[in-house]
C-alpha positions in Angstrom: 0.0 0.0 0.0 1.3 3.4 -1.0 -1.1 5.7 0.9 -4.6 6.4 2.1 -7.3 8.2 -0.1 -7.9 11.6 1.4 -10.3 13.2 -1.0 -12.1 12.9 -4.4 -11.9 16.2 -6.3 -14.3 17.3 -8.9 -13.5 20.1 -11.4 -16.4 22.6 -11.7 -17.2 26.2 -12.5 -18.6 27.1 -9.0 -17.1 25.1 -6.1 -19.4 26.3 -3.3 -22.6 25.7 -5.4 -21.5 22.1 -6.2 -20.5 21.5 -2.5 -24.0 22.6 -1.5 -25.6 20.4 -4.1 -23.7 17.3 -2.8 -24.5 18.2 0.8 -28.2 18.0 -0.1 -27.6 14.5 -1.6 -25.1 13.1 1.0 -25.4 15.3 4.1 -22.2 16.3 5.8 -20.5 19.6 6.4 -19.4 22.1 3.7 -16.1 23.8 4.1 -15.1 22.3 7.4 -11.7 23.7 8.4 -9.0 21.1 7.6 -5.2 21.3 8.0 -4.7 19.6 4.6 -6.0 22.5 2.5 -7.2 26.0 2.5 -10.7 27.2 1.5 -11.4 30.0 -0.8 -13.4 30.9 -4.0 -11.3 28.4 -5.9 -11.8 25.4 -3.6 -14.6 24.0 -1.4 -15.1 20.7 0.4 -17.8 18.4 1.7 -16.9 16.2 4.7 -19.3 13.3 5.1 -19.1 10.3 7.4 -17.6 8.2 4.7 -15.7 10.5 2.3 -14.4 14.0 1.7 -15.3 15.5 -1.7 -13.3 18.5 -3.0 -14.6 21.0 -5.6 -12.0 22.9 -7.6 -12.8 25.9 -9.9 -11.6 25.4 -13.4 -11.6 28.3 -15.9 -13.4 27.3 -19.1 -14.8 24.2 -17.5 -16.4 21.8 -20.1 -19.0 19.4 -18.6 -19.1 15.7 -19.6 -21.9 14.7 -21.9 -23.1 11.2 -20.8 -23.0 8.9 -22.7 -21.1 10.7 -25.4 -17.6 9.2 -25.7 -16.3 12.4 -27.2 -16.9 14.1 -23.8 -16.6 11.2 -21.4 -17.8 11.2 -17.8 -14.3 10.4 -16.6 -15.7 9.1 -13.3 -19.0 9.0 -11.5 -20.3 8.6 -7.9 -22.7 5.8 -7.0 -25.0 6.9 -4.1 -26.9 4.1 -2.3 -30.6 4.9 -1.5 -33.5 3.0 0.0 -36.2 4.4 -2.3 -35.3 5.4 -5.9 -38.4 7.5 -6.4 -38.0 9.5 -3.2 -34.3 10.0 -3.9 -35.0 11.0 -7.5 -37.4 13.7 -6.4 -34.9 15.0 -3.8 -31.9 15.3 -6.2 -34.0 16.9 -8.9 -35.3 19.5 -6.4 -31.6 20.1 -5.4 -30.6 20.9 -9.0 -29.8 17.5 -10.6 -30.8 16.6 -14.1 -32.2 13.2 -15.0 -30.2 11.4 -17.7 -31.5 7.8 -17.6 -34.1 6.1 -15.3 -34.7 3.1 -17.5 -32.9 0.6 -15.3 -34.6 -1.2 -12.4 -32.0 -0.8 -9.7 -30.0 2.3 -10.7 -30.7 5.7 -12.4 -28.3 8.2 -13.8 -28.3 11.9 -13.1 -26.0 14.9 -13.7 -25.1 17.3 -11.0 -25.4 21.0 -11.6 -21.9 21.1 -13.2 -22.7 18.1 -15.5 -20.9 15.3 -13.7 -22.9 12.0 -14.0 -23.8 10.2 -10.8 -26.0 7.3 -10.0 -28.7 6.6 -7.4 -28.5 2.9 -6.7 -31.1 0.9 -4.9 -29.7 -0.7 -1.7 
């Protein structure tokens, strides 16, 4: 083993907006002080019980276009939920966009910056 995963970082145009969106999905604390990094208009974080997400401003950000391989998703988050319908309504209300709800046990959405993520039935 080389090290321990500290954080998953998402590029985006508005770090605080995306941090607030994922807080509405995952809970947790936005911009908790942390000795590992500073917080400013270019960088925001979300600490949850299981992971830290970082949100980094990128000038001229270009969102993925799922499922277009010319603008690939690069990665995505799977979020376990107990009720897909209830979770779908909540993420849409928080600013997500539905991309695909044709599967029985998982549905694909985009966050406000265009990153795909899945709600997965537990």
